[in-house]
C-alpha positions in Angstrom: -2.4 -93.7 45.9 1.3 -94.6 46.4 2.7 -91.5 45.9 0.2 -90.0 48.2 1.0 -92.3 51.2 5.1 -91.3 50.6 3.8 -87.6 51.2 1.9 -88.3 53.9 4.7 -90.1 55.7 7.1 -87.6 55.0 4.8 -85.0 56.5 4.4 -87.0 59.4 8.4 -86.8 59.7 8.2 -83.3 59.7 5.0 -82.8 62.4 6.5 -80.6 65.6 4.2 -83.1 67.8 7.2 -84.5 69.2 9.7 -81.6 69.0 7.4 -79.6 71.1 6.7 -82.3 73.4 10.3 -82.7 74.4 11.1 -78.7 74.9 8.0 -79.0 77.2 9.7 -81.2 79.3 13.4 -79.7 78.8 11.5 -76.4 79.9 9.4 -78.0 82.9 13.0 -79.3 84.2 15.0 -76.5 83.6 13.2 -73.3 83.6 9.8 -73.8 85.3 11.5 -73.5 88.4 13.4 -70.7 88.0 10.7 -68.8 86.9 7.9 -69.9 89.5 10.5 -68.9 92.0 11.0 -65.6 90.9 7.5 -64.7 90.1 7.0 -65.6 93.7 9.2 -63.2 94.8 7.8 -60.5 93.1 4.3 -61.3 94.1 5.7 -61.0 97.8 7.3 -58.1 97.6 3.9 -56.4 96.2 2.0 -58.1 98.8 0.0 -60.5 96.9 -0.4 -63.7 98.7 -1.8 -67.7 97.3 -0.5 -66.6 93.8 1.5 -68.9 91.9 2.2 -69.6 87.9 0.3 -73.1 86.7 1.8 -74.7 83.5 -0.7 -74.3 80.4 1.2 -76.5 78.2 3.5 -76.0 75.0 2.3 -73.9 72.0 4.7 -73.0 68.9 7.4 -74.0 70.8 7.1 -71.9 74.1 5.6 -73.1 77.3 2.9 -71.2 78.7 2.4 -69.9 81.7 -0.9 -68.9 83.9 -1.1 -66.6 86.7 -3.4 -68.9 89.4 -4.3 -69.1 92.9 -2.9 -71.5 95.2 -5.0 -74.3 96.4 -8.3 -73.1 95.5 -11.2 -74.9 95.9 -13.2 -73.1 93.6 -12.6 -72.0 89.6 -12.5 -68.6 89.2 -10.5 -66.3 86.8 -8.0 -63.8 88.8 -9.7 -60.4 87.4 -12.9 -61.8 89.3 -11.4 -62.3 92.5 -8.3 -59.3 92.7 -9.2 -55.9 92.9 -7.9 -53.2 90.0 -5.1 -52.5 92.4 -3.9 -56.1 93.1 -4.5 -57.0 89.3 -2.1 -54.1 88.6 0.6 -55.4 91.0 -0.2 -58.9 89.4 0.7 -57.7 85.8 4.0 -55.8 87.5 4.9 -58.9 89.4 5.1 -60.5 85.7 6.8 -58.0 84.3 9.5 -57.9 86.6 9.9 -61.5 86.7 10.6 -61.2 83.1 13.0 -58.5 83.4 15.3 -60.3 86.1 15.5 -63.2 83.8 16.0 -61.2 80.4 20.2 -61.7 80.4 20.4 -58.7 78.0 19.8 -56.1 80.5 17.8 -53.9 78.3 16.4 -50.8 78.9 12.9 -50.8 81.0 10.1 -48.6 79.8 7.0 -48.1 81.8 3.9 -45.7 81.6 2.2 -44.8 85.0 3.2 -48.4 86.6 1.0 -47.1 89.5 -2.2 -46.3 88.4 -4.3 -47.6 91.1 -1.9 -48.8 93.7 -2.0 -47.9 97.3 0.9 -45.6 98.7 2.4 -49.3 100.5 2.6 -50.5 96.9 3.6 -47.6 95.3 6.9 -47.5 97.5 7.8 -51.2 96.8 7.3 -50.5 93.0 10.0 -47.4 93.3 12.1 -49.4 95.3 12.2 -52.3 92.8 12.7 -50.1 90.0 15.6 -48.2 91.7 17.3 -51.6 92.2 16.6 -52.6 88.4 18.2 -49.0 87.8 21.3 -50.3 89.1 22.9 -52.2 86.1 20.2 -50.9 83.3 18.3 -47.7 82.1 15.0 -47.5 83.4 12.4 -44.8 81.8 9.4 -43.9 83.6 6.7 -41.5 82.5 3.9 -40.7 85.5 1.8 -37.9 86.4 1.8 -39.1 89.9 3.9 -36.5 92.0 3.8 -38.9 94.8 5.4 -41.4 93.0 7.9 -39.2 91.8 9.1 -38.4 95.5 9.2 -42.1 96.0 11.2 -42.7 93.0 13.9 -39.8 94.1 13.8 -41.0 97.6 14.5 -44.7 96.9 17.1 -43.6 94.6 19.0 -41.4 96.8 18.8 -44.3 99.1 20.5 -46.3 97.0 22.8 -43.9 95.4 21.3 -44.3 92.2 21.5 -41.5 89.5 18.3 -39.8 88.7 17.4 -37.7 85.8 14.9 -35.1 86.1 12.8 -34.6 83.0 9.1 -33.1 81.8 6.9 -32.9 79.1 4.6 -30.4 79.2 2.6 -28.5 76.6 3.3 -25.0 75.3 1.0 -22.2 76.0 -1.0 -23.0 72.7 -2.0 -26.2 74.1 0.1 -27.9 71.9 2.1 -31.2 73.5 5.5 -32.4 73.4 7.7 -29.9 75.0 10.6 -31.2 77.0 12.7 -30.0 79.7 15.4 -31.1 81.4 14.0 -30.5 84.5 10.8 -31.5 86.8 7.7 -28.8 87.2 7.8 -26.6 90.2 5.3 -28.5 92.1 7.4 -31.7 91.5 10.8 -30.5 92.5 12.3 -31.1 96.0 13.4 -28.2 98.2 17.2 -27.5 96.9 15.8 -27.6 93.2 13.4 -25.1 94.2 15.9 -22.9 95.7 18.6 -23.3 92.9 15.2 -22.5 90.7 15.0 -19.1 92.5 18.3 -18.0 92.6 18.6 -18.4 88.7 15.2 -16.4 88.7 16.9 -13.9 90.5 20.1 -13.8 88.2 17.4 -13.3 85.3 15.3 -10.4 86.8 18.8 -8.3 87.5 19.5 -8.7 84.3 15.7 -7.7 82.7 15.8 -4.9 84.9 16.3 -1.7 82.6 13.9 -3.3 80.3 10.6 -3.6 83.0 8.2 -1.5 83.9 6.8 -1.0 87.4 3.6 -3.3 86.6 6.1 -5.9 85.0 8.7 -5.7 87.7 5.7 -6.2 90.5 4.1 -8.7 88.9 7.5 -10.4 88.6 8.6 -10.4 92.6 4.9 -11.1 93.3 5.7 -14.4 91.4 8.6 -14.9 92.7 7.4 -14.1 96.6 4.4 -16.4 96.0 7.3 -19.3 95.1 9.5 -18.5 98.1 6.7 -18.8 100.2 5.6 -22.1 98.6 9.1 -23.4 99.4 8.7 -22.0 102.9 6.0 -24.4 103.4 7.3 -27.4 101.8 10.4 -27.4 104.0 8.4 -27.3 106.8 6.1 -30.2 105.3 9.2 -32.3 104.4 12.2 -31.8 106.6 10.3 -30.8 110.0 6.6 -32.5 110.1 7.7 -34.8 107.4 10.5 -36.4 109.4 8.0 -37.1 112.0 5.1 -38.6 110.4 5.0 -39.7 106.5 1.5 -38.9 105.3 2.1 -41.0 102.3 3.2 -44.1 104.5 0.6 -43.1 106.8 3.5 -44.0 109.4 4.7 -42.4 112.8 8.4 -42.1 113.1 8.9 -41.7 116.9 12.6 -41.7 117.3 12.6 -38.0 114.8 10.6 -36.7 117.6 13.3 -35.3 119.5 13.6 -33.0 116.2 11.0 -30.7 117.0 12.7 -30.2 120.7 15.7 -28.8 118.5 14.1 -26.0 116.9 15.3 -22.9 118.9 13.6 -19.4 119.4 15.5 -17.9 116.8 14.5 -20.3 114.5 10.9 -19.8 114.9 11.7 -16.2 114.5 13.8 -16.4 111.5 10.7 -18.3 110.0 7.8 -16.2 110.9 9.6 -12.9 110.4 10.6 -14.5 106.7 7.2 -16.2 105.7 5.7 -12.9 106.5 7.5 -10.9 104.3 7.2 -13.5 101.7 3.2 -13.8 102.3 3.6 -9.8 102.1 5.1 -10.3 98.7 3.1 -12.4 96.9 0.1 -11.3 94.9 -2.8 -13.1 97.2 -4.7 -10.0 98.4 -5.2 -6.9 97.0 -2.8 -4.0 98.2 -4.2 -1.6 100.8 -4.0 1.9 98.8 -3.1 3.3 102.5 -0.2 1.1 102.6 1.3 2.4 99.3 3.2 -1.2 98.7 6.3 -0.9 97.5 7.7 -4.0 95.9 11.1 -5.3 97.6 14.5 -4.9 95.9 16.3 -7.3 93.9 18.8 -7.2 97.1 16.3 -7.8 99.7 14.8 -11.0 97.4 18.5 -12.1 97.5 18.9 -11.9 101.5 16.2 -13.2 101.9 16.7 -16.2 99.8 19.9 -16.6 101.5 18.2 -16.5 104.8 15.6 -19.5 103.5 18.6 -21.3 102.9 20.5 -21.2 105.5 17.5 -21.8 107.7 16.7 -25.1 106.0 20.6 -26.2 105.8 20.3 -25.3 109.8 17.2 -27.4 110.5 17.9 -30.1 108.4 21.3 -31.3 110.6 19.5 -31.0 113.8 17.9 -34.9 112.5 21.4 -36.4 112.2 22.5 -35.0 115.5 22.3 -36.8 118.8 
């Protein structure tokens, strides 16, 4: 009994209850206020209101915080009240809080972070990630092309470098093919123009090895992509400057851009778009017309014309 009493006393001296209590006091005094303030800032950014962090005590030396409503009259779990998109935003706010307070500036890796978010919150998340990317690496995996555009726009505004990557499936269906560029549908106009120029260069070098059918297939595919580039120019550099369909916002000050487009601009566009549409394999070619595919020199001239039109109209928005 004496030995047992001695062991029980020794065991009491090693209990962590007192240590945990002291840790809790110190963390509440020096950490909780900072964390709660940052969490509130992050939730405000993502348009979440009346959400805060509540103290759930110390466990194994760590103070536990749970998100909760401010001044709620009824006890209800957040998932029972918040929508799926709001829950995603809440999780991101917690993640951003932890990332902000992490002094190591470790890399951030996110997999489809904007799933179920509306377009307004997607743009806010893109802006926040770009802010983090100013002093650390941020890697984002996503299949949301609109979100890619939001990231590119935010990165360009903040002058933060953005590295394009894509992970695709091979023709056999095997995944994991990595490329140092975006797929065609996600490329902006300058990247599309560069890609079309590279395709023409390759086509010229391979010309001696191609028969008529192969050459016509290559030119029709190229013409279709140039036609799509025309459509992207109109959507982004003309119509998109006046009305942002992603954000559903009108930009009245950019309305003057439409008045600067001249008759010559219109004539160039109509003629070039018509030629691209004729080259593209969209409809069966009439036997009576005896269609002849364009030469590489003709396609090069057309690409030069589109590139010139793009840069000319792009300058209009900066003119008084």
